[in-house]
VOKOLRO-530962 format. One record per residue (C-alpha): residue number from 1; residue in one letter; x, y, z. Coordinates in steps of 0.02 Angstrom, whole numbers, plus 32768, in hexadecimal, padded with zeros to 4 digits. Each point is the difference from the previous one (the first is absolute). Layout:
@nr: NUM&rest: A&X: X&Y: Y&Z: Z
...
% end
This chain:
@nr: 1&rest: X&X: 8000&Y: 8003&Z: 8009
@nr: 2&rest: X&X: 8040&Y: 80A9&Z: 7FBD
@nr: 3&rest: X&X: 7FD0&Y: 80A8&Z: 804D
@nr: 4&rest: X&X: 800E&Y: 80AC&Z: 7FA2
@nr: 5&rest: X&X: 7FD0&Y: 80A8&Z: 802B
@nr: 6&rest: X&X: 7FD4&Y: 8055&Z: 7F5C
@nr: 7&rest: X&X: 7FFC&Y: 80B4&Z: 7FEF
@nr: 8&rest: X&X: 7F48&Y: 8010&Z: 7FC3
@nr: 9&rest: X&X: 7FF8&Y: 80AD&Z: 7FD1
@nr: 10&rest: X&X: 808C&Y: 7FE3&Z: 7F8F
@nr: 11&rest: X&X: 7FBA&Y: 7F5E&Z: 7FC8
@nr: 12&rest: X&X: 7F61&Y: 8068&Z: 7FCF
@nr: 13&rest: X&X: 805D&Y: 806F&Z: 7F9F
@nr: 14&rest: X&X: 8073&Y: 7F8A&Z: 7FA6
@nr: 15&rest: X&X: 7F5D&Y: 7F94&Z: 7FD3
@nr: 16&rest: X&X: 7FA2&Y: 80A3&Z: 7FC3
@nr: 17&rest: X&X: 8087&Y: 802D&Z: 7F95
@nr: 18&rest: X&X: 800D&Y: 7F4F&Z: 7FB3
@nr: 19&rest: X&X: 7F41&Y: 8001&Z: 7FF5
@nr: 20&rest: X&X: 7FE7&Y: 7F6D&Z: 8067
@nr: 21&rest: X&X: 7F72&Y: 8046&Z: 806B
@nr: 22&rest: X&X: 7F4C&Y: 7FFB&Z: 7FEA
@nr: 23&rest: X&X: 7FC4&Y: 80B8&Z: 7FC0
@nr: 24&rest: X&X: 7F69&Y: 8055&Z: 8062
@nr: 25&rest: X&X: 7FEF&Y: 7F6C&Z: 8073
@nr: 26&rest: X&X: 8047&Y: 7FCE&Z: 80A4
@nr: 27&rest: X&X: 808E&Y: 7F83&Z: 7FD2
@nr: 28&rest: X&X: 8033&Y: 7F6E&Z: 8082
@nr: 29&rest: X&X: 80B9&Y: 8018&Z: 7FBC
@nr: 30&rest: X&X: 8002&Y: 7F49&Z: 7FE2
@nr: 31&rest: X&X: 8046&Y: 8012&Z: 7F49
@nr: 32&rest: X&X: 807F&Y: 808C&Z: 8038
@nr: 33&rest: X&X: 804F&Y: 7F8A&Z: 808B
@nr: 34&rest: X&X: 7FF8&Y: 7F69&Z: 7F85
@nr: 35&rest: X&X: 805F&Y: 8077&Z: 7F7E
@nr: 36&rest: X&X: 8082&Y: 8044&Z: 8070
@nr: 37&rest: X&X: 8022&Y: 7F57&Z: 804A
@nr: 38&rest: X&X: 8027&Y: 7FC6&Z: 7F4B
@nr: 39&rest: X&X: 8060&Y: 8093&Z: 7FD8
@nr: 40&rest: X&X: 806F&Y: 7FE0&Z: 8091
@nr: 41&rest: X&X: 8005&Y: 7F3E&Z: 800E
@nr: 42&rest: X&X: 7FD3&Y: 7FD2&Z: 7F45
@nr: 43&rest: X&X: 7FD3&Y: 7F4B&Z: 800A
@nr: 44&rest: X&X: 802D&Y: 7FE6&Z: 80B5
@nr: 45&rest: X&X: 7F72&Y: 8081&Z: 8032
@nr: 46&rest: X&X: 7FB0&Y: 7FAF&Z: 80A6
@nr: 47&rest: X&X: 7F4A&Y: 7FCE&Z: 8002
@nr: 48&rest: X&X: 7F80&Y: 7FF7&Z: 8048
@nr: 49&rest: X&X: 800E&Y: 80A7&Z: 805F
@nr: 50&rest: X&X: 7FA5&Y: 806A&Z: 806E
@nr: 51&rest: X&X: 8006&Y: 80AE&Z: 8027
@nr: 52&rest: X&X: 7FDB&Y: 8013&Z: 80B2
@nr: 53&rest: X&X: 7FC6&Y: 80A8&Z: 805F
@nr: 54&rest: X&X: 8017&Y: 8006&Z: 80BA
@nr: 55&rest: X&X: 7FE8&Y: 80B1&Z: 8031
@nr: 56&rest: X&X: 806B&Y: 806A&Z: 803B
@nr: 57&rest: X&X: 8087&Y: 7F91&Z: 7FAA
@nr: 58&rest: X&X: 801C&Y: 8021&Z: 7F48
@nr: 59&rest: X&X: 7FB5&Y: 7F86&Z: 7F8F
@nr: 60&rest: X&X: 8074&Y: 7F68&Z: 7FE1
@nr: 61&rest: X&X: 8006&Y: 7F73&Z: 7F81
@nr: 62&rest: X&X: 800B&Y: 7F41&Z: 8030
@nr: 63&rest: X&X: 801D&Y: 7F81&Z: 7F81
@nr: 64&rest: X&X: 8029&Y: 7F4D&Z: 7FF1
@nr: 65&rest: X&X: 8097&Y: 7FC9&Z: 7F8C
@nr: 66&rest: X&X: 8067&Y: 7F61&Z: 7FD6
@nr: 67&rest: X&X: 8095&Y: 807D&Z: 7FF3
@nr: 68&rest: X&X: 8066&Y: 803D&Z: 8098
@nr: 69&rest: X&X: 8025&Y: 80B7&Z: 801C
@nr: 70&rest: X&X: 80AF&Y: 7FEB&Z: 7FBF
@nr: 71&rest: X&X: 7FB9&Y: 7FBE&Z: 7F55
@nr: 72&rest: X&X: 7F88&Y: 8094&Z: 7FF7
@nr: 73&rest: X&X: 807B&Y: 807C&Z: 8031
@nr: 74&rest: X&X: 807C&Y: 7FCA&Z: 7F7B
@nr: 75&rest: X&X: 7F76&Y: 7FFD&Z: 7F76
@nr: 76&rest: X&X: 7FCD&Y: 80B8&Z: 802C
@nr: 77&rest: X&X: 80AD&Y: 8044&Z: 8017
@nr: 78&rest: X&X: 803C&Y: 7FB4&Z: 7F63
@nr: 79&rest: X&X: 7F7B&Y: 8030&Z: 7F91
@nr: 80&rest: X&X: 7F6F&Y: 8073&Z: 804D
@nr: 81&rest: X&X: 7FFB&Y: 80BB&Z: 7FDC
@nr: 82&rest: X&X: 8031&Y: 805E&Z: 809C
@nr: 83&rest: X&X: 7F43&Y: 8050&Z: 8001
@nr: 84&rest: X&X: 7FAF&Y: 7F5D&Z: 8027
@nr: 85&rest: X&X: 807C&Y: 7FC9&Z: 8078
@nr: 86&rest: X&X: 7FE1&Y: 80A6&Z: 8066
@nr: 87&rest: X&X: 7F41&Y: 7FE5&Z: 7FED
@nr: 88&rest: X&X: 8010&Y: 7F57&Z: 8058
@nr: 89&rest: X&X: 8086&Y: 803F&Z: 807F
@nr: 90&rest: X&X: 805D&Y: 7F6F&Z: 7FD6
@nr: 91&rest: X&X: 8082&Y: 801D&Z: 8082
@nr: 92&rest: X&X: 7F80&Y: 7FE7&Z: 8083
@nr: 93&rest: X&X: 7FBD&Y: 7F58&Z: 7FC6
@nr: 94&rest: X&X: 7FEF&Y: 7F82&Z: 808F
@nr: 95&rest: X&X: 7FEC&Y: 7F44&Z: 7FE2
@nr: 96&rest: X&X: 7FED&Y: 7F60&Z: 805F
@nr: 97&rest: X&X: 7FF8&Y: 7F46&Z: 7FD3
@nr: 98&rest: X&X: 7F4D&Y: 7FAE&Z: 8008
@nr: 99&rest: X&X: 7FEC&Y: 7F4C&Z: 8043
@nr: 100&rest: X&X: 801A&Y: 7F80&Z: 7F76
@nr: 101&rest: X&X: 7F63&Y: 7FA4&Z: 803C
@nr: 102&rest: X&X: 7F76&Y: 800E&Z: 8081
@nr: 103&rest: X&X: 7FDA&Y: 7F62&Z: 8052
@nr: 104&rest: X&X: 7F51&Y: 7FAA&Z: 7FE7
@nr: 105&rest: X&X: 7F8B&Y: 8039&Z: 8087
@nr: 106&rest: X&X: 8056&Y: 80AD&Z: 8018
@nr: 107&rest: X&X: 7F85&Y: 8082&Z: 801E
@nr: 108&rest: X&X: 801D&Y: 80AB&Z: 7FB8
@nr: 109&rest: X&X: 7FAC&Y: 80A3&Z: 800B
@nr: 110&rest: X&X: 7FFA&Y: 8065&Z: 7F5E
@nr: 111&rest: X&X: 7FCF&Y: 80A9&Z: 7FAB
@nr: 112&rest: X&X: 7FEA&Y: 800C&Z: 7F45
@nr: 113&rest: X&X: 7FDD&Y: 807C&Z: 7F7D
@nr: 114&rest: X&X: 7FA7&Y: 7F9D&Z: 7F70
@nr: 115&rest: X&X: 7FAB&Y: 801D&Z: 7F5D
@nr: 116&rest: X&X: 7F6A&Y: 7F89&Z: 8005
@nr: 117&rest: X&X: 7FEB&Y: 7FE7&Z: 7F3C
@nr: 118&rest: X&X: 7FDD&Y: 7F67&Z: 7F9D
@nr: 119&rest: X&X: 8025&Y: 7FDD&Z: 7F42
@nr: 120&rest: X&X: 7F7C&Y: 7FD6&Z: 7F91
@nr: 121&rest: X&X: 8009&Y: 7FD3&Z: 7F42
@nr: 122&rest: X&X: 7F9C&Y: 804F&Z: 7F7B
@nr: 123&rest: X&X: 7F99&Y: 7F98&Z: 7F9C
@nr: 124&rest: X&X: 806E&Y: 7F6D&Z: 803F
@nr: 125&rest: X&X: 809A&Y: 804F&Z: 7FB5
@nr: 126&rest: X&X: 8099&Y: 7FF7&Z: 807F
@nr: 127&rest: X&X: 8059&Y: 807A&Z: 7F9C
@nr: 128&rest: X&X: 7F7E&Y: 807F&Z: 801E
@nr: 129&rest: X&X: 7FFE&Y: 7FF5&Z: 80B9
@nr: 130&rest: X&X: 7FC0&Y: 808F&Z: 806B
@nr: 131&rest: X&X: 800F&Y: 8025&Z: 80BA
@nr: 132&rest: X&X: 7F5E&Y: 801A&Z: 8072
@nr: 133&rest: X&X: 7FE5&Y: 803C&Z: 80A6
@nr: 134&rest: X&X: 7FD8&Y: 7F57&Z: 805F
@nr: 135&rest: X&X: 7F69&Y: 8053&Z: 8052
@nr: 136&rest: X&X: 7FAD&Y: 803C&Z: 7F60
@nr: 137&rest: X&X: 801C&Y: 7F54&Z: 7FB0
@nr: 138&rest: X&X: 7FB1&Y: 7FAB&Z: 8093
@nr: 139&rest: X&X: 7F5C&Y: 8067&Z: 8003
@nr: 140&rest: X&X: 7FE8&Y: 8003&Z: 7F46
@nr: 141&rest: X&X: 7F4A&Y: 7FD0&Z: 7FDA
@nr: 142&rest: X&X: 7FD2&Y: 8001&Z: 80B3
@nr: 143&rest: X&X: 7F6F&Y: 806E&Z: 803B
@nr: 144&rest: X&X: 8032&Y: 809D&Z: 8066
@nr: 145&rest: X&X: 802A&Y: 7FDB&Z: 80B1
@nr: 146&rest: X&X: 7FE4&Y: 7F46&Z: 7FE1
@nr: 147&rest: X&X: 80BC&Y: 7FD3&Z: 7FD8
@nr: 148&rest: X&X: 8090&Y: 7FEF&Z: 8074
@nr: 149&rest: X&X: 8056&Y: 8093&Z: 804A
@nr: 150&rest: X&X: 80A2&Y: 8046&Z: 7FC2
@nr: 151&rest: X&X: 8049&Y: 7FD3&Z: 80A7
@nr: 152&rest: X&X: 7FD2&Y: 7F46&Z: 7FF2
@nr: 153&rest: X&X: 8035&Y: 7FF7&Z: 7F42
@nr: 154&rest: X&X: 80A9&Y: 8044&Z: 8023
@nr: 155&rest: X&X: 801D&Y: 7F92&Z: 8096
@nr: 156&rest: X&X: 7FD0&Y: 7F62&Z: 7F95
@nr: 157&rest: X&X: 8077&Y: 803C&Z: 7F7E
@nr: 158&rest: X&X: 8091&Y: 8018&Z: 807A
@nr: 159&rest: X&X: 7FDA&Y: 7F53&Z: 8056
@nr: 160&rest: X&X: 800E&Y: 7FA9&Z: 7F5B
@nr: 161&rest: X&X: 80AA&Y: 8052&Z: 7FD9
@nr: 162&rest: X&X: 8042&Y: 7FDC&Z: 80AE
@nr: 163&rest: X&X: 7FD0&Y: 7F3C&Z: 7FF5
@nr: 164&rest: X&X: 8043&Y: 7FF2&Z: 7F5F
@nr: 165&rest: X&X: 80A3&Y: 805B&Z: 8041
@nr: 166&rest: X&X: 801A&Y: 7F78&Z: 808C
@nr: 167&rest: X&X: 7FA2&Y: 8052&Z: 809A
@nr: 168&rest: X&X: 7F5E&Y: 7FF6&Z: 804F
@nr: 169&rest: X&X: 7F9D&Y: 80A7&Z: 8033
@nr: 170&rest: X&X: 7FD1&Y: 800B&Z: 80B2
@nr: 171&rest: X&X: 7FC3&Y: 80A8&Z: 8002
@nr: 172&rest: X&X: 7FF4&Y: 8086&Z: 7F6B
@nr: 173&rest: X&X: 7FC2&Y: 80B1&Z: 8017
@nr: 174&rest: X&X: 7FDF&Y: 8076&Z: 7F78
@nr: 175&rest: X&X: 803E&Y: 80A6&Z: 8052
@nr: 176&rest: X&X: 7FF6&Y: 8080&Z: 7F70
@nr: 177&rest: X&X: 7FB7&Y: 8006&Z: 7F4C
@nr: 178&rest: X&X: 8011&Y: 8081&Z: 7F82
@nr: 179&rest: X&X: 800C&Y: 8010&Z: 7F40
@nr: 180&rest: X&X: 80AE&Y: 8030&Z: 7FD3
@nr: 181&rest: X&X: 8049&Y: 803B&Z: 7F59
@nr: 182&rest: X&X: 80AB&Y: 7FDB&Z: 7FC0
@nr: 183&rest: X&X: 805B&Y: 7FEF&Z: 7F58
@nr: 184&rest: X&X: 8012&Y: 7F68&Z: 7F94
@nr: 185&rest: X&X: 8044&Y: 7FD3&Z: 7F61
@nr: 186&rest: X&X: 7F81&Y: 7FAA&Z: 7F87
@nr: 187&rest: X&X: 803B&Y: 7F81&Z: 7F79
@nr: 188&rest: X&X: 804C&Y: 8085&Z: 7F94
@nr: 189&rest: X&X: 8063&Y: 8038&Z: 8091
@nr: 190&rest: X&X: 7F96&Y: 80AC&Z: 8007
@nr: 191&rest: X&X: 7FE8&Y: 8044&Z: 80B2
@nr: 192&rest: X&X: 7F4E&Y: 800A&Z: 8036
@nr: 193&rest: X&X: 7FAE&Y: 803D&Z: 80A8
@nr: 194&rest: X&X: 7FAC&Y: 7F61&Z: 8048
@nr: 195&rest: X&X: 7F87&Y: 8004&Z: 809B
@nr: 196&rest: X&X: 7FDB&Y: 7F67&Z: 805F
@nr: 197&rest: X&X: 7FED&Y: 7FBB&Z: 80B7
@nr: 198&rest: X&X: 8071&Y: 8028&Z: 807D
@nr: 199&rest: X&X: 7FEE&Y: 7F99&Z: 80A5
@nr: 200&rest: X&X: 805F&Y: 7FF6&Z: 80A8
@nr: 201&rest: X&X: 7FED&Y: 7F64&Z: 8063
@nr: 202&rest: X&X: 8040&Y: 7FBD&Z: 80AE
@nr: 203&rest: X&X: 7FF3&Y: 7F55&Z: 803C
@nr: 204&rest: X&X: 804F&Y: 7F62&Z: 803E
@nr: 205&rest: X&X: 8032&Y: 7F5E&Z: 7FA0
@nr: 206&rest: X&X: 804C&Y: 7F59&Z: 8020
@nr: 207&rest: X&X: 8089&Y: 7FBC&Z: 7F98
@nr: 208&rest: X&X: 7FC3&Y: 7F5D&Z: 7FA8
@nr: 209&rest: X&X: 8090&Y: 7FE6&Z: 7F80
@nr: 210&rest: X&X: 809A&Y: 8056&Z: 801A
@nr: 211&rest: X&X: 8047&Y: 7FFC&Z: 7F50
@nr: 212&rest: X&X: 7F63&Y: 804B&Z: 7FAF
@nr: 213&rest: X&X: 7FF8&Y: 8082&Z: 8093
@nr: 214&rest: X&X: 80A6&Y: 8030&Z: 7FCA
@nr: 215&rest: X&X: 7FD6&Y: 8010&Z: 7F52
@nr: 216&rest: X&X: 7F6B&Y: 806B&Z: 8031
@nr: 217&rest: X&X: 8066&Y: 8076&Z: 8063
@nr: 218&rest: X&X: 807D&Y: 8011&Z: 7F6B
@nr: 219&rest: X&X: 7F80&Y: 801F&Z: 7F80
@nr: 220&rest: X&X: 7F73&Y: 8056&Z: 8060
@nr: 221&rest: X&X: 7F49&Y: 7FF2&Z: 800B
@nr: 222&rest: X&X: 7F96&Y: 8016&Z: 7F6E
@nr: 223&rest: X&X: 8034&Y: 8076&Z: 7F68
@nr: 224&rest: X&X: 8071&Y: 8095&Z: 7FF1
@nr: 225&rest: X&X: 8084&Y: 7FD4&Z: 807C
@nr: 226&rest: X&X: 806E&Y: 8068&Z: 7F95
@nr: 227&rest: X&X: 7FA3&Y: 80A9&Z: 802E
@nr: 228&rest: X&X: 7FE2&Y: 7FF2&Z: 80B6
@nr: 229&rest: X&X: 7F7E&Y: 7F82&Z: 801A
@nr: 230&rest: X&X: 8002&Y: 7F47&Z: 804B
@nr: 231&rest: X&X: 8092&Y: 8010&Z: 8081
@nr: 232&rest: X&X: 7FD3&Y: 7F94&Z: 80A1
@nr: 233&rest: X&X: 8059&Y: 8061&Z: 8088
@nr: 234&rest: X&X: 800E&Y: 7F86&Z: 8093
@nr: 235&rest: X&X: 7FEC&Y: 801B&Z: 80C3
@nr: 236&rest: X&X: 7FF2&Y: 7F95&Z: 8098
@nr: 237&rest: X&X: 7F52&Y: 7FB0&Z: 8010
% end
């Protein structure tokens, strides 16, 4: 796990100049952070990551990576532009090794920011798939007030992904939901503002398969792990 303290105002100025921010909308900085990490570390850019706000401390970025601090520092110092190195305050990066495995039966608390979406194929064509809010997909065709609640849908969405990732959810709480906006590239590599669900969860899980759980931590929960979603931040249960 790596910890960086990005200079957020400088990041915003850089991203605005590079046209990486959503115009006339609040931007969650997910694409801007993705871009500055790629500009600094290239293919070694850590993901998943989470931008954590804990007032009165400045925002800090936590990220998982298979590469140690020395490898990231060498990549940045060898090839990155001074401007992006300064944005990430690389000289103040802190790192620690994560456990290789968590034992079967280990209970862990967690926090998670996720994008509860599902992918659907258009007319059965997987090359024309699209992303949909899991809640909107679940209530499609139901009468108003008759379908499941947003919280129920999102908890079911997360439970399925945790179980597939080698752990059993014991408690899940949807703490916050909003529709967020960020930038994404389409199939032609053009940037577009994209709105979608942005949900914060807390909970407790039990490890059932250490290998699959290690993969889940490294890959992230759900999609858009390279844009600030899906990082399981662990704490004592």
